[in-house]
N, C-alpha and C positions, 0 to 999 in steps of 0.2 A: 165282272166285279159290277156293284151296285155304287149310285152315290148321292151322297144328299147334295142338294142345294147350295151349300154352307161348301163344301169342300168344294166346287166348279168356282164360287166366288173368288176363295181365296188360292185356287190355280191361276188365276188370273196375275196374282202380285210375282214383282220381276222377282221374288226372292224361294217363290216354291216354284216358276214355270219350268225351272230347268228339270224338276224332280219327273221321271217315267214312271208311266204307267206298268212297267216291268219289276222296276225297280220297290212299288210299294207292293205287287202281287208276292216279291220274293217276301216281305216283311210280314205278309197272311196267312204265306203260302209254309214259311222255314222261318219261324221268327227266334232270333237268341231268347228272347225274353218276354214276357208278356205278367201283364198285369190289368185283372179285372177292378174296375171302378166300382163305387159304392153307386152311382147310377146305373150298372150295368152295362157300361162301355169297356169297350176291349182295346189295351192298348201293345202296341207289339212296336217293338223294336229291332232293327238287322241292320247289320250292318254292309256298306255297300262297298266293293270293290273299285269301280270307277271312278268312285270321288274319297278316294285315300286311306278308306276304311270309314269313313265318318256313321253313324248310327242316326239311318234314318227310323222318326217314329209315325206308325201309322194308328189313329184313332177310328176305332171299326162300331158301329152302334152295334146294340146289346142281339142283334139276329147274327153277329159274327159273318158279315157278308157285306155289308156297307161300310163304305171308307166315311169317315167322318172330315175326318182332318189325315197331311200328312207334312212332316216338314225334318228337317235335320235337328238331332238332339244334342247342345252344345255338353249337355250336361248329365249327357247318358253313363250308369257304371253297373258294367253285367253282375 
């Protein structure tokens, strides 16, 4: 996986530091849902069993490989 500088900075936040890279990879590889934004970025969600099924949202750049953001989405609806 590749990461933007924005992702690396956001990963330092206490509310995001616990997000494991394997969970991000799970959302990238096997998303439950995917939406392509107007700017070409790709949103993917995956439920994380180790976090009581909470939905992790991962934002990828248009290349589909570079992670721009990752966070638990409280408002996720499949």
